[in-house]
C-alpha positions in Angstrom: -41.2 29.1 14.7 -44.1 31.6 14.9 -43.7 35.3 14.5 -44.4 35.7 18.3 -41.5 33.3 19.1 -39.2 35.3 16.8 -40.3 38.6 18.3 -39.5 37.3 21.8 -36.0 36.3 20.6 -35.4 39.7 18.9 -36.7 41.7 21.9 -34.4 39.8 24.3 -31.5 40.3 21.9 -32.1 44.1 21.9 -32.4 44.1 25.7 -29.1 42.3 26.0 -27.4 45.0 23.9 -28.9 47.7 26.2 -28.5 46.1 29.6 -25.5 43.8 28.9 -26.7 41.1 31.2 -29.3 39.0 29.4 -28.1 36.4 27.0 -30.6 35.6 24.3 -29.4 32.0 24.2 -31.0 31.4 27.6 -34.4 32.8 26.6 -34.8 31.9 22.9 -37.3 29.2 23.6 -40.1 29.5 26.1 -40.1 26.9 28.8 -36.7 25.7 27.7 -33.6 25.5 29.8 -31.3 24.4 26.9 -30.9 27.7 25.1 -31.9 26.1 21.8 -34.2 27.6 19.2 -37.0 25.5 17.9 -36.7 24.7 14.2 -37.8 27.3 11.6 -37.6 25.2 8.5 -40.8 24.5 6.5 -42.1 21.0 5.8 -40.8 18.9 3.0 -41.5 20.1 -0.5 -40.6 17.2 -2.7 -40.8 17.4 -6.5 -38.7 17.8 -9.6 -36.2 20.7 -9.8 -35.5 22.2 -13.2 -31.8 21.7 -13.6 -31.7 24.5 -16.2 -31.8 27.0 -13.2 -28.1 26.2 -12.3 -26.4 26.5 -15.7 -25.3 30.0 -14.7 -22.6 28.5 -12.5 -20.2 28.0 -15.3 -17.5 25.4 -14.5 -19.3 24.5 -11.3 -22.7 23.8 -12.9 -21.8 20.1 -13.6 -20.7 19.5 -10.0 -23.8 21.2 -8.6 -26.0 19.2 -10.8 -24.2 16.0 -9.6 -24.8 17.2 -6.0 -28.5 17.7 -6.6 -28.8 14.2 -8.3 -27.0 12.5 -5.4 -29.2 14.3 -2.9 -32.4 13.2 -4.6 -31.2 9.6 -4.9 -29.6 9.0 -1.5 -31.3 11.5 0.8 -34.9 11.2 -0.4 -36.0 10.8 3.2 -34.7 14.3 4.1 -36.1 17.8 3.7 -35.1 19.3 0.3 -36.7 22.7 0.8 -33.5 24.6 1.5 -31.7 22.9 -1.4 -34.4 23.7 -3.9 -35.1 27.2 -2.6 -31.4 28.2 -2.7 -30.1 26.4 -5.8 -31.6 29.0 -8.2 -29.8 31.9 -6.6 -26.6 30.3 -5.4 -23.3 32.1 -6.2 -20.0 30.3 -6.3 -17.0 32.7 -6.4 -13.3 31.8 -6.8 -11.0 34.0 -4.7 -7.2 34.3 -4.5 -7.4 35.4 -0.9 -6.0 33.0 1.7 -7.8 31.8 4.8 -5.5 29.5 6.9 -8.5 27.8 8.5 -10.6 26.8 5.6 -10.6 26.1 1.8 -14.2 27.2 1.3 -16.9 29.2 3.1 -20.6 29.5 2.8 -22.6 32.6 3.8 -26.3 31.7 4.4 -27.4 35.3 4.4 -26.1 36.0 0.9 -26.3 32.4 -0.4 -22.7 32.6 -1.7 -19.9 30.1 -1.6 -16.3 31.3 -1.6 -13.7 28.9 -3.0 -10.2 29.8 -1.8 -8.4 28.5 -5.0 -4.9 29.4 -3.9 -5.1 27.0 -1.0 -7.0 24.4 -2.8 -4.4 24.3 -5.6 -1.7 23.5 -3.0 -3.1 20.0 -2.5 -1.6 17.0 -4.3 -4.9 16.5 -6.2 -6.6 19.9 -6.4 -9.5 18.7 -8.5 -10.5 16.2 -5.8 -10.0 18.8 -3.1 -12.1 21.3 -5.0 -14.9 18.7 -5.3 -14.7 17.9 -1.6 -14.7 21.6 -0.5 -17.6 22.6 -2.8 -19.8 19.7 -1.8 -19.2 20.5 1.9 -20.3 24.0 1.3 -23.3 22.9 -0.7 -24.4 20.7 2.2 -24.3 23.9 4.3 -26.6 25.5 1.7 -29.0 22.5 1.7 -29.4 22.8 5.5 -29.7 26.6 5.8 -32.8 28.5 7.1 -32.9 32.1 8.1 -35.4 34.4 9.7 -34.3 38.0 10.5 -31.4 37.9 12.9 -31.6 34.1 13.3 -29.6 31.7 11.2 -29.9 27.9 11.4 -27.4 25.9 9.3 -27.7 22.2 10.0 -27.1 21.8 13.8 -25.6 25.3 14.1 -27.7 28.2 15.4 -26.7 31.9 15.4 -28.4 35.1 16.6 -27.0 38.1 14.8 -23.6 36.3 14.3 -23.0 37.1 18.0 -24.5 34.1 19.9 -24.1 30.6 18.6 -24.5 27.0 19.5 -23.7 23.7 17.8 -21.1 24.9 15.2 -18.6 22.2 16.0 -21.2 19.5 15.8 -22.5 21.0 12.6 -19.1 21.0 10.9 -18.3 17.5 11.9 -21.7 16.1 10.8 -21.6 18.1 7.5 -18.3 16.5 6.6 -19.5 13.1 7.7 -22.5 13.4 5.3 -20.1 14.7 2.6 -17.8 11.7 3.0 -20.7 9.3 3.2 -22.7 10.4 0.1 -20.8 13.0 -2.0 -17.0 13.2 -1.9 -15.5 10.2 -0.1 -11.7 10.6 0.6 -9.9 7.4 -0.5 -6.8 6.2 1.4 -4.2 5.6 -1.4 -1.0 5.8 0.6 -0.5 9.5 0.0 -1.1 12.2 2.5 -4.8 13.2 2.6 -6.5 16.3 4.0 -9.1 15.3 6.7 -11.5 18.0 7.7 -12.8 18.0 11.3 -11.7 14.4 12.2 -12.5 14.6 15.9 -15.9 16.2 15.2 -16.7 13.6 12.6 -16.1 10.7 15.0 -18.1 12.2 17.8 -21.0 13.1 15.4 -20.9 9.5 14.3 -21.2 8.5 17.9 -24.3 10.6 18.4 -25.7 9.0 15.2 -25.1 5.5 16.6 -27.2 6.6 19.6 -30.2 8.2 17.9 -30.1 6.3 14.6 -28.7 7.3 11.2 -31.9 8.1 9.3 -33.4 10.1 12.3 -30.2 12.2 12.6 -30.0 12.9 8.9 -33.7 14.0 8.9 -33.0 16.4 11.8 -29.9 17.7 10.2 -31.6 18.7 6.9 -34.4 20.2 9.0 -31.8 22.3 10.9 -33.4 20.9 14.0 -30.9 21.0 16.9 -33.7 21.2 19.3 -35.1 17.9 18.0 -31.7 16.3 18.1 -31.3 17.2 21.8 -34.8 15.7 22.4 -33.7 12.4 20.8 -30.4 12.3 22.7 -32.4 13.0 25.9 -34.2 9.7 25.5 -30.9 8.1 26.5 -29.3 10.6 28.8 -30.2 13.7 30.9 -30.8 16.8 28.8 -28.0 18.6 30.6 -25.6 15.8 29.5 -26.8 16.1 25.9 -26.1 19.9 26.0 -22.6 19.2 27.4 -21.8 16.9 24.5 -23.1 19.5 22.0 -20.9 22.2 23.6 -17.8 19.9 23.7 -17.6 20.0 19.9 -16.9 23.8 20.1 -14.0 23.3 22.5 -11.7 21.7 19.9 -11.5 25.1 18.0 -11.2 27.2 21.1 -9.0 25.2 23.4 -5.4 24.6 22.4 -4.5 22.1 25.1 -6.1 19.0 26.7 -8.0 18.3 23.5 -7.2 14.6 23.9 -8.8 14.5 27.3 -11.8 16.4 26.1 -12.1 14.0 23.2 -11.8 11.0 25.4 -14.4 12.3 27.9 -16.9 12.8 25.1 -16.3 9.4 23.6 -16.7 7.8 27.0 -20.0 9.6 27.6 -21.3 8.5 24.2 -20.0 4.9 24.4 -21.6 4.3 27.8 -25.0 5.6 26.7 -24.9 3.5 23.5 -23.9 0.4 25.5 -26.7 1.1 28.0 -29.2 1.5 25.3 -28.4 -1.9 23.8 -28.0 -3.5 27.2 -31.6 -2.6 27.9 -32.7 -4.0 24.6 -30.9 -7.2 25.3 -32.3 -7.5 28.8 -35.8 -6.9 27.4 -35.3 -9.7 24.8 -35.6 -7.2 21.9 -32.1 -8.0 20.5 -30.2 -11.3 20.7 -27.0 -12.1 22.6 -25.2 -12.1 19.3 -26.5 -8.6 18.4 -25.6 -7.3 21.8 -22.1 -8.6 21.5 -21.7 -7.0 18.0 -22.8 -3.7 19.5 -20.1 -3.9 22.2 -17.5 -4.4 19.5 -19.0 -1.7 17.3 -18.8 0.7 20.2 -15.2 -0.2 20.9 -14.3 0.5 17.3 -16.1 3.8 17.4 -13.9 4.9 20.3 -10.9 4.2 18.1 -12.3 6.2 15.1 -13.6 3.3 13.1 -17.0 2.0 11.9 -17.8 -1.7 11.9 -20.6 -2.9 9.8 -22.2 -6.3 9.1 -22.4 -7.4 5.5 -24.4 -10.3 3.9 -21.3 -12.6 4.0 -19.0 -11.0 6.5 -18.0 -7.8 8.2 -16.3 -4.5 7.2 -14.1 -2.1 9.2 -13.0 1.3 8.0 -11.9 4.7 9.4 -15.0 6.9 9.9 -13.5 9.8 7.9 -11.7 8.0 5.0 -12.4 5.1 2.7 -10.1 2.2 3.5 -12.3 -0.8 3.9 -11.1 -4.1 5.3 -13.4 -7.1 5.2 -13.4 -10.4 7.1 -15.5 -13.5 6.9 -18.1 -14.5 9.4 -15.6 -17.1 10.7 -12.9 -14.5 10.9 -15.3 -12.3 12.9 -16.0 -15.2 15.3 -12.3 -15.6 16.0 -11.9 -11.8 16.4 -14.8 -11.7 18.8 -13.2 -14.4 20.9 -10.1 -12.3 21.1 -12.2 -9.2 22.1 -14.1 -11.1 24.8 -10.8 -12.1 26.5 -9.6 -8.5 26.8 -9.5 -6.6 30.1 -12.6 -4.5 30.6 -14.8 -6.4 28.1 -18.5 -5.5 28.6 -17.7 -2.8 31.2 -18.4 0.9 30.9 -15.8 3.4 29.7 -13.8 6.1 31.4 -11.4 8.6 29.8 -8.3 6.8 30.8 -9.4 3.5 29.2 -9.8 5.3 25.9 -6.5 7.2 26.3 -4.6 4.0 27.3 -5.7 2.3 24.1 -5.1 5.2 21.7 -3.1 3.0 19.4 -5.6 0.2 19.6 -4.6 -3.4 19.4 -8.2 -4.2 18.7 -7.9 -2.5 15.3 -4.5 -4.0 14.6 -5.8 -7.5 15.5 -8.8 -7.1 13.2 -6.5 -6.0 10.4 -4.3 -9.0 11.0 -7.4 -11.3 10.6 -8.2 -9.6 7.4 -4.6 -10.0 6.2 -4.6 -13.7 7.2 -7.6 -14.3 5.0 -6.5 -12.3 2.1 -2.7 -12.8 2.1 -2.5 -16.3 3.6 -5.8 -17.7 2.5 -6.4 -18.7 6.1 -9.6 -20.7 6.8 -10.7 -19.6 10.3 -13.5 -22.2 10.5 -11.0 -24.5 12.3 -9.5 -21.7 14.4 -10.5 -20.7 17.9 -8.3 -17.8 18.8 -5.6 -15.6 17.3 -2.6 -13.9 18.8 -0.7 -11.2 17.0 3.1 -11.6 17.2 4.0 -8.5 15.2 1.3 -5.8 14.6 3.4 -4.2 11.8 4.1 -7.2 9.6 0.8 -8.9 10.6 2.6 -12.0 11.9 0.4 -14.2 14.1 -0.3 -17.6 15.6 -3.6 -19.4 16.0 -5.1 -21.9 18.4 -7.1 -24.7 16.8 -10.8 -24.9 17.4 -11.7 -27.3 20.2 -14.0 -30.3 19.9 -17.7 -29.9 20.6 -17.6 -30.8 24.3 -14.7 -28.5 25.1 -16.2 -25.8 22.9 -19.5 -25.9 24.9 -17.7 -25.3 28.2 -15.5 -22.5 26.6 -18.6 -20.7 25.2 -20.2 -20.9 28.6 -17.1 -19.3 30.1 -17.1 -16.5 27.5 -20.9 -15.8 27.8 -21.6 -12.1 27.7 -23.7 -11.0 30.6 -24.9 -7.4 30.7 -23.0 -5.6 33.6 -25.0 -4.2 36.5 -24.8 -0.5 36.1 -26.2 2.6 37.7 -28.0 4.5 34.9 -27.8 7.7 36.8 -24.0 7.9 36.5 -22.5 6.1 33.5 -19.5 8.2 32.8 -17.2 5.9 34.8 -16.6 2.2 35.1 
């Protein structure tokens, strides 16, 4: 951002205060209709940071040093300017005050983290909670850039703490990054505190669309403008902005959050499906890869991530570590089940997502995993699986057909990209 750009934003902010009719968020970027400020972060300044500079943090010094090491090792492709600039002057303060909404808070203007110790100590494992909260706030620090009245923290933008955009998305993606690299919450059977679960899932959906590494780079550049540009490769810019704004409704709206959530998931799922449908039709990805993407999208709408391993597949909740793996043969059987379900390969609407809120797809996957682990089931000779009881994971299987019958069955199950109108993909 140039000084002239900043001056224009500041002038319009002052005019709004005087005339009460001009909103700076609509004029912050020349020739832009999105109301988004161009990034102000400097270019990457890589190098070695002297860890001696953070020994003033007392009991938190070791955790901050761990954060810095993890960042350097796992996020080397991202801008480290804010991290290195702010580490030297960061303040971490314990407070006995209570804030019902959060356990920690970061102020990008003062470069200070508040740790609400009274609330943190209420958790079953306060040390783990303290670690999670601190790393979340340090990610805010590592994505913060300010210029005068303008603050950019990750995907959140504020003018004089009065006008803002992207805060919900920023909180969701901050915690997603925290869970992925710094402080993964483990499902151990006890109650766990999940921060921003809806926001995490939707942020994961945007990441599926634009790519993980690209979104991480934009995040640590505090480049919301760039993110919207990437999203606009696959949807109208207006739709991208609607999705960004939806994140903020979860905090502000007390009712209909399920419908809002389902609408956003449907919008994202359809754009992801269309993206890979186009790649399949162009011959860039294989039929097998396209079918995997359909299943990956389905699991995303249920709050799960599905990944391909060297020797199988892994499913886990997006916001907590609880991995369940299956073999390649188990995956084949599960795919056969998925292909036979109503609506397979079709685009999503809100009702389809709401109707399957307690997803039998997830339960069936978990049953396959249980069959392999508990019952030592060899799925190489199995064609289909039917779950009899989703709680106890009781099931029955159909033997694999011979080669001639199998050929005809595979032809019947062949995945053909549906004919869709790219101008309106929010409905089936």
